[in-house]
N, C-alpha and C positions, 0 to 999 in steps of 0.2 A: 588265426595263428600265423598263417602265411605272411600277412601284413606285418605282424610283429617281428617275425624272423627277418623279413626283407628290410625292416627299419633298424635292425640291430647294428650297432656301430663296432661291435667286437664279438669274437667267438664266445667270450665269457658271458655276454648278454644272452646269447642263445642258450648256453649251458645253464644259466640260471632259470630258464623257462621250464626246465625238465623237472619231473618228480624225482625225489631223492633216489628211489630204487633203480632208476634207469641211468643215473649219471655215469657209473663205471662202464656200463655197456656202451653208452654213447661215446665215451673216450676210447674204448677199444676200436671202434670203427672210425672215429674222427682223428685219431692220432696221426695218421700219415698226412693229414691236411692242416695240422696245427703247427705253429712254431713250437720249438722245444720249451720256450718260456711259458707260453699259454698252456701247453699240455701239462707241464709240471705244476703250475698254480692250480689248474682244474683238478688234477689227480689228488693233490693234497686236500682240496675242498671236498671232493667226492668221497674220499676215504673217511675223512673226519665226520662228515654228515651222515654216512651210511650206518645203519643200525648193526648190520652183521655182514661186512664186506667179504669175510672169509668164506661165506656160504652162498655167494651170488651164483645163481644157476647159469648165468650167461658167461661167466669167466671162471675158468679153472685156475688152480694154483700156478701153473706154468705161465698162463697169460697175465695174471696179476704180477708175478715176479718180473716178467719181461717189461711190463708197464713201469714198474719202479726202477728197473735198470735203465730204461730209456729216459727217465726224468732227470732234470738238472737239479742236483741237491741244493744249489744256491737259490733256486726258485721254489723247490718243493718244501723246504723248511724255512721257518722264520729265523732271523739272526740268533735269537735267544735259544732256539732249538738246536741250531748248528753248534753253538758254543757249548751247550749242555752235552751234546754227543762228543765233542772234542775232549771234554773233561773226563769222560768215562775211561775206566781202566781198559787195558788191551783185551782182557777176558772179563765178561760181566755175568752176573747171575740174573736171569730173567724169570718171570712168573706168568702163568696162564691159568685163569679160573674157568672151569667148564661146568656145565649143568648137564642134566640128562638130554637136553636138546642138542648140545654140541660135543658130547663126551667123546665121540670118535674123531674129533677134529683137534687133537692135541698138537699135531705137527702143522700148525697154521702159521701164517705170516705175522699175526698180531700177538705180541707179548707185552709185558710191562716190566719196568725196573722196580716196581713197588709191590711188595707182598700184599699190602692192604687193598690195593686196587684189584689184584687178582682175586682176593678173598671176596670182595664185593661182587665181582662178576660170578663167582662160584655160588653165591648165596642169594642173588637177586631172584625175583619171581618166587620167593619163598621156597627155594630149592636147597637141597643139601648136596651141593656140588663138591668138586675137588679142586685144589690148587696144586699145580705142577710147577716144578722149578727145573731149570736147565742152565747150562753155561753156553755162551757163544762169544766168539771173538768179535771185537768191535768192527773189524774189517768186513764182517758178514751182516752188519746192520745196514739196511738200505735207507732207513729214515728214522727220525725220532720226532714224535709229536707230543708236545706238552700243553696244547691248547685246551684240552678238555680236562685238565688235571688228572690225566690217566698215565702219564709218563710212558707212553706207548712207543715201543720199538717195532719196526717192521723188519723182519728177518727172513733170510732164506732158510726155511726149516730143515733142509738137509744138513745144515751145519750145526744144528743144536746138539749139544753133547750132554750126557749124563741126565737125561730126562727122568725125573722121579717125582713121586708125591712129595710136596713141600711140607716141611715141619714148620708149624707156626712159630714165628720168632718170639723170644721171651719178651714180656712186657717191658717197654722202654728201650729195647735193643733193636737196632736197625740191622737188617741182613747185610753181610759183607758184599761189597761190589767187586 
């Protein structure tokens, strides 16, 4: 492994040698030694590939928020993601699906703009979970990721307003944004 690390031509090559569960922790400690561009690209990759980044034992909410604040949005998000974020209203409705596993983690960084996506998360693993909705100002959205078809927004949860159990939208009706 030492030979592979020594032979790497970029920090990203070393980053890709890591097992997925350790990527965010690696970035926590490597951040001061990385360019802002490299850090931002790796943060997006680590977040998207992580199964449950909101519950990483090595990074609390404050550390994760600081990482997103330090990232360069131009490198963190793809062009299409930045454009999608720019098109959003100044205040948007976001959704979060929780199961018994993460039911106490409602005020997390990861939400979605799509009710259907939150509903999928609430019912995966054959669980009878809950979908929550809240409003947040676009200025408090730290990133938007559309790469996994999840319409995921990374938010500072302290700015979430009116958190409540979501009502399922009527068939064929899209929730107001």
